[in-house]
C-alpha positions in Angstrom: 0.0 0.0 0.0 1.1 3.6 -0.6 1.5 5.9 2.3 2.7 9.5 2.1 1.9 12.9 3.7 -1.6 12.4 5.0 -2.9 10.3 2.2 -1.7 12.7 -0.6 0.0 9.8 -2.5 -1.9 7.1 -4.3 -0.8 4.1 -6.4 -2.6 1.7 -8.8 -1.1 -1.2 -10.7 -2.3 -3.4 -13.5 -1.1 -6.4 -15.5 -2.1 -6.1 -19.1 -3.3 -8.9 -21.4 0.1 -8.9 -23.2 1.8 -9.5 -19.8 3.2 -6.0 -19.4 2.8 -4.1 -16.2 1.6 -0.6 -15.6 1.9 1.4 -12.3 0.3 4.8 -11.8 1.6 7.0 -9.0 -0.4 10.2 -8.1 1.0 12.9 -5.8 -1.8 15.4 -4.8 0.5 17.4 -2.5 0.7 21.0 -3.7 4.4 21.3 -2.5 6.1 18.0 -1.5 7.9 15.6 -3.9 7.0 12.0 -3.1 10.0 9.7 -3.2 8.7 6.1 -3.5 10.1 2.7 -3.7 7.6 0.5 -5.4 7.6 -3.3 -4.8 5.8 -5.4 -7.4 4.2 -8.6 -6.1 2.2 -11.2 -8.0 4.7 -12.1 -10.7 5.1 -15.7 -11.7 7.3 -17.7 -9.3 11.0 -16.8 -9.9 10.1 -14.0 -12.3 11.8 -10.7 -12.1 10.6 -7.2 -13.0 12.4 -6.3 -16.3 15.5 -4.3 -15.8 14.3 -1.4 -18.0 10.9 0.2 -18.3 9.5 3.6 -19.2 8.5 6.4 -16.9 5.9 8.9 -18.2 5.5 12.0 -16.0 2.8 14.6 -16.2 3.3 17.6 -14.0 1.3 20.8 -14.1 3.0 24.1 -14.7 2.6 26.5 -11.7 -0.1 24.1 -10.3 -2.9 25.4 -12.6 -1.7 25.0 -16.2 -1.3 21.8 -18.3 2.3 20.8 -18.6 4.0 18.4 -21.1 4.2 14.6 -20.7 7.8 13.6 -20.4 9.2 10.1 -20.8 12.4 8.5 -19.7 13.8 5.1 -19.1 13.4 3.7 -15.5 15.5 0.9 -14.0 14.3 -1.8 -11.6 16.5 -3.6 -9.2 16.3 -6.6 -11.6 16.3 -9.1 -8.8 13.7 -11.1 -6.9 12.9 -8.0 -4.8 11.1 -6.5 -7.9 11.6 -2.9 -6.9 11.8 0.4 -8.6 12.5 3.8 -7.0 10.8 6.9 -8.4 10.3 10.5 -7.4 6.8 12.0 -8.1 6.8 15.8 -8.3 4.1 17.8 -6.5 0.7 17.7 -8.2 1.9 15.2 -10.7 1.1 11.7 -12.1 3.8 9.2 -13.0 3.0 6.1 -15.0 5.6 3.3 -15.1 5.4 0.6 -17.7 7.5 -2.6 -17.9 7.3 -5.1 -20.7 6.5 -8.7 -20.1 9.3 -10.4 -18.2 
């Protein structure tokens, strides 16, 4: 479960029909950056989260204007811990995608 600053951080994960994984992280704090370590459970026995995924970040400009969607590679621990560390800016949504492992 996600916990941060009085419930201002939320997470949702999904496994898609093609076997890829999507994780949406939402920070509704107007001022605090949320530093999160996400652990992915429910993979097949012995499976690892792929080493490289993609991070898509949408952050508002000056809290009231639409900003661009930026993408960048994101790296997991690539071990049986199945973890990835990410920073979610204030008032932002970050979507992580990982291909089928």
